[in-house]
N, C-alpha and C positions, 0 to 999 in steps of 0.2 A: 981437183980439191980432194983432200984426204977425208973420208967419211968418219963420223964419230958415233959412238954408241948412244942408245936411247938414254941410258943412265947418265952419261956424260953431258948430253944435251940438257937433260932435265936438271941436273945439278947446276949447270951454267945459268939456265933460266931462273932457277931458285935463287942463286946468289945475286943475279942482276935485280930481280924483283925485290928481294928483301933488303938489298942495299939502297935501291932507288926509292922504295916506298916503306921505309922503316917506321914512319909515323904519319898518318894521314887522317883527315876528318871527312867523313862521308855522310850524306843525307839521303835517306830513302825510306821505303815502306817495308815493314816486317811481313814475312810470309813463311809458312811451313815451319813453325816454331816447335822445337822438341826439347823438353826438359829431361835430360838423361839421369839415370839412377846414380851415375858417378858424380853428379853435381854440375856437369858441363851443360851449356845451352847451345843447341844447334839451330840455325835458322837461315833464311834467305833474305837478302836485301835487294829490293828491286825498284825500278821506276818504269816509265812508260815504254822504254826501249830495251832495257837490259836487266839481267839479274846476276847476283854474285853470292856464292856461299859464304857463310860466316860462322864463327864459333866464339863463345865466351867461356873460357875455362873456369873451373870451380873457384879458384881464388878470387878472380874478379867478379864472378857471378854472385858470390856471397855478399859482396858489397853493394849489389844492385838494390835500390830502394823500392822499386816497383816491379810488377810482373809484366813480362812482354805479352802483347796481345796482337792477334792477327789484324793486319791493316793499319797498325799504329805507325805514324810517321816519326822517325827518330833521327838524331844526329849521333854518329858513332865515332869515337876516337879509337883508331885501330892501326894495325900494321898488316901488310900483305905477306902471306906466307904461301909456299907451294908444298902440297902433299905429294912427295916423290913417288910412292907406289902407284898412284893413279895419274900423276901428271896434272893434277887440278890445283888451281890456286884458290885461296879463300882469305877472308878477313879474320885476323886474330884481334878480337875486340877487348879493349881495356876498360872502357866506360861507355854507357849509353844514356842519352838524355832525350826526353820527348821533345819533338820539334815544336818550338813556340812557347814552351813553358818548362820550368824546372822539374827535375826528376822527383823531388820531394813533394812538390805541389801535386804532381800527377799521381804519385803513390798515395797521397792523402785522399784524393777524390776516388781513386780506385778502391782503396780499403773501405772508405765510407759507403760507397755504393754496394759493396759486397756485404757488409754488415747490415746495411739497411734491408737488403733482400732477405737476410737470415732472421730478421725481426729483433735485432739487438737494441734498436732504438724505440721499440714500442712503449708508449706511455703506460699501457695497462699493466706491464710487468714491473714498473718502478715501485720501489718500496718507500713508504713515508718515513720521515725522520722522527725519532722519539722526541716527545715534548720535554722530558726532563731526564736526559741521559745520565746514567751513573758511572759508566766507564766507556772510554773511546780509545781508538788506536790511531796514531799519527805515523804514516809510512812516508818518510822523506829523509833527506840527508841530515844527519845529526849536527853537521857543521854549518848548515845553511842558515842564512838570515831569516828565511821563511819560518823555520821552526821556532826561533826566538820570538818572532811576532805572534805566532799562534799561541805559544805558551803564555806570553804576556797578556794577551786578550782573554785567554781562558781563565787566568788567575783573577783578572779584574771583573769578569762577567759572572762566572759561576765556579768558585773554588771548590765546591762540593764534588765536582766531577773528577774521577780518577783518570789519568792519562798515561798510556803506555806508548813508548816511542820505538819504532822499528827503523833502524839506520840502514838505508839502502843507497845504491847508486842511482842518481837521477839524471845522469848524462853519460853518453858513451855507448859503446857497442853492446855491453852486457847489462845496461841499465834496465831495459824492459823486462828481462828475465828476473833480475834482482827484485824489482817492484812486484811482479806477478807472484813470485815465490813467497814473498813476505805477506802479500794480500791473502793468498790461499791458506797459509799457515794461520794467520790471525783469524780468518773466517772459520777455520776448522775448530778453533778453541770454543767458539760459541759463548764467549763471555763479554763481548763488546756490544754496545747498543748502536754503534756506528763506527765506520772506518774512513779516515781521510787519507787520500793519496795526493801528493802534490810537491811543488817546488816553486821557487821564485821565477821571475821573468828571464827571457833570453831569446836567442834567435830560433828559427824553426829547426835548425840542426841541434841546438841545445835541448829543445823540448821534444825531440823526435821519439824518445823512449815512450812517451804517452800516446804515440800514434801507431804503436806496434800491435799486431793482431794477438800476440801472446798475452799482452796485458788486457786487451779488450775481452778475450775469452775468460780470463780470471775474474774480471769485474762482472761479466754476465752470469757466471756460475755462482757468484757469492750469495750466500743467504743473508748476510748482514748488510744493512743499508750502507752504500758507498757514496762518498762525496769526492768529486774530482775538483781539485783546487790547483790549477797549473797556470803559472805566469801572471800576466796582467789581464785586465778586463777585455782587452782587444784580442788576446790570444785565444785561439780555439784549437782543441786537439780531439782526437778520436775518443779518448777516455771521458771527455765532457758529454758526448752523446750517449755513451753506454751506461755511465754512472746513474745512480738514482737521483742525484742532485748535482748540478754544476754550480760551483762557486766562482765568482769573478776573480778572486785572489785567495791565497791561503788564509789571510786574516778574515776575509768574508766567510770562509768555510766555518770558522769558529763562531762567528756571529750568527750564522744560520743554525748551527747545531746547539749552541748553549744559550739558555735564557739569560737575560740581564738581571743580576741580583737586585739592582736598584728598582727596576720595574716590578720585580717580584715583591719587594718590600712594600711598594706603593699599592700593588694589587692586594697583598695580604692585609694592609691597613684598611683598604676599602671593603674587603671581605669581613674584617673584624667589625667595622662599623655596621655593615649590613646584618651581621650575626647578632650584634647587640640590639639593634632596632628590632630585629625579628624576635629575639629572645624576650625583650620587654613587651612586645605585642602579645606574644604567646602567654607570658606570665600574667599580663593584665586580663586576657581572656580566661585563663584558668582560674584566676582569683574571682572573677565574676561568676564563673561556673561553680566554683566552690561555695561562694556565698549563696547562690541559688539552691545548691544542694543542701547546704546547712539549713536554710529556711524550710526547704521541702522536708528535710529530716525532722525538723522540729514539729512540723505539721503532722508527720506520720510516726513520730517517736512513740516508744512504749509509755513514757511518762504522759505524753499528750493523750494517747489512747486510754490509759488508766484514768486520767483526770476526766475525760469525756464519759467513761463508763461510770465513774463515781457520780458525776453530775446527773447522768441518766438515772442511776439508782435513787439518788435523792429525789429527783422529780417523780419517779415511779412511787416511791414511798409516800411523798406528799399527796399524789393523786389517789393512792390506795387509802391513805388515812382519811382524805376528804370523802372518798366513796363510801368507806365504812361508816364514817360519821353520818353521811347523808342517809345511808340505808338504815342505820340504827335509829336515826330520827324518824324516818318514815315508819319503821317497824314499831317504834314506841307510840307514835300517833295512832297506827292501826290497832295496836294492842289496847290503847285507851278506848278507842272507838268500839272495839270488839267487847271489851269489858262492860261497856255501857249498853251496847245493843244486844249482847248475847242472851241475857235472860228473857228479853222481850221476844227475840227471834225464836228462842227455844219454846217459849209459851205458844207462839203463833204456829210453829211447826207441829207441836204436840196437838194443838186443837185441830189442825188440818188433817193430821194423821188419824186422830180419833174419829173425825167425821168420815174419812175415807174408809176406816175400819167398820164403822156402823153401816155404811153403804154397801160394803162388800158382804157383810154378814146378812144383810137383807137380800142381796142378790143371790147369795149362796142358798139361803133358805128357800128362795123362790125357785132355784134351779135344781135342788136336790130331789132325785126321784123318790127317795124315801119320804120326803115331806109332801110330795104332790099326791093327789087323789089317784089311787092305783086302778080304779075301775075304768075299763075301756081304753087304757093307754099301754102301749108296749113299744120297744125300739126294734126297728127293722135292721137285721144284721145279715150280711152275705159275705162269705169268705172272711169272716172275722172282722168286718168293717161295718160301722153304722152307715146305712145308705138311706136315700130318700125313697119313699114309696113309689114315686113317679118314675124312678129309674128301672123298676122291674118290668119284665116282659112276660107274656104268657108262657107257661110250662117251665119257668125258672123257679128253683127251690130257694127258700130263704128261711131265716129264723126270726121269731118274734120273741123278744126278751122283755121280762120285767125284773124287778129285784128278786123275785122268788122263782120264776119259771122261765124255761126256754122251750118254745114250740117250733118244730120244723114244719113248714107248710110249702104249698106249691101254687103258683098263680094259674088259676083256671081261666080267668077272663080279665080284661083290662079295658076300662072306659072312663071317660071324663064326665064329671058332674058339672052341668052348666049352672 
C-alpha cells in the first residue's frame, strides 16, 4: 500500500467528516465555556461517556439570547469540522437551545435572577407617581395603536397634562437600544413628572426588546418615575420588574398616571361644599364673637366710663351737699345753744375763778416768809438747796436763812426729841 502524508490523510478525513456531518443536532452538557474577546464562544459538549470540542463564531454568538452556563444541558444545531493543524475535530454551532425549554424563556429567567441579585427589583428604591403630573413622556412607536389609545385616554381624563412623544423601535434587533437611549435622554432633561415606555401586545419575540439588560439598566438609573406598559395584562417582561410602576396595558398606564377630570370635578364640588359650610360656621362664630366684643366695648367704652364718672360726681356732690347741710344745721343748733348758755357759763366761770383767786391769795399770804413772824424761824440751806433739818449729820456745815440774814453754822450734836 502506498503511504500518504499526514496532511493528505487529515484533509481526506476533514472532507469525509464535513460532507457526512454538514448539519447535525446534538444534545449534551456544557463545560469549560470561554467567551473570547473576538466574540467567539469556545466550550466542550459532553455526556456520561464522551466529550467533544465546540465553537460558536461571533456572527452566530451575537444572536444567542441567553448566556451559556457550566452544566447547562442544551440542544445544538451544528456541523462537524476538523481543525487541520492539530488534526482535531469539533462542532461548529449555528444555534443553541436549552434542553426542555426555549432559549428566550431561559434567557428571561437568567436575566431576571441576575437583576434580582443586583437589587434592581427592590421595592424600597421605587419612586412614587406624581398625583397631578404637568408633563409626561411617552416612549413608544409613533405609528402603533398603543400610542393612539394612550393619547385618547389622556385627552379624556386630564387634558391639562402636556405630553411629549419619543418615536422609537419597539421590535427587532436594535429596539432595546433605541428605547434605552430615548429613556436616558428624556430623563436627563429633568422636565418630566413621569416617563412611560411601552407597546401593544405580541409574541415573546415581539416583546423581547423589553427583556434586554440594556433597557433594564436605563430604567434602574433613571431619576424620573418610569411606568412599564408592555403588551396585554398576561404579558410580563423584565422592564415590568425594574420600573417604578407596572401597568397591565398602555391604556392602563395613562389611567394610573393621570387623574380623571370627572372625579376631580366631583371632588372639587365636595370640597366647595365643605368650604362653604366651614366658612359659614366660621362667619357665625366670628359674628357672635364680634357681638360679644361690641357689648364688652360698650361696657368699657370711654363714653360709658365718662357717664359713670359723671354719675359718681353727681352722687358725691349730693352727699357733700347733704353733709354740709347737716353740719351747718348742727352748727346752727350749737351756736344757738352757745348763745343761750354762754353768758351763764361765763358768769359761773368768773365766779369760780374769783373764788380760786381769793383762795390762792390767802394761801400765798400764809406762805410768804415776809408775812410770817420772823422771830425763831429760818430756812436750812445746804449746797444752795433748802433741806430738812433731820437730814443733817454731826460736823456738817449749813446755812440758816431768813429774809434778811444768812448764818453759816455747823452741827455739833444731833438727837431726837421724844
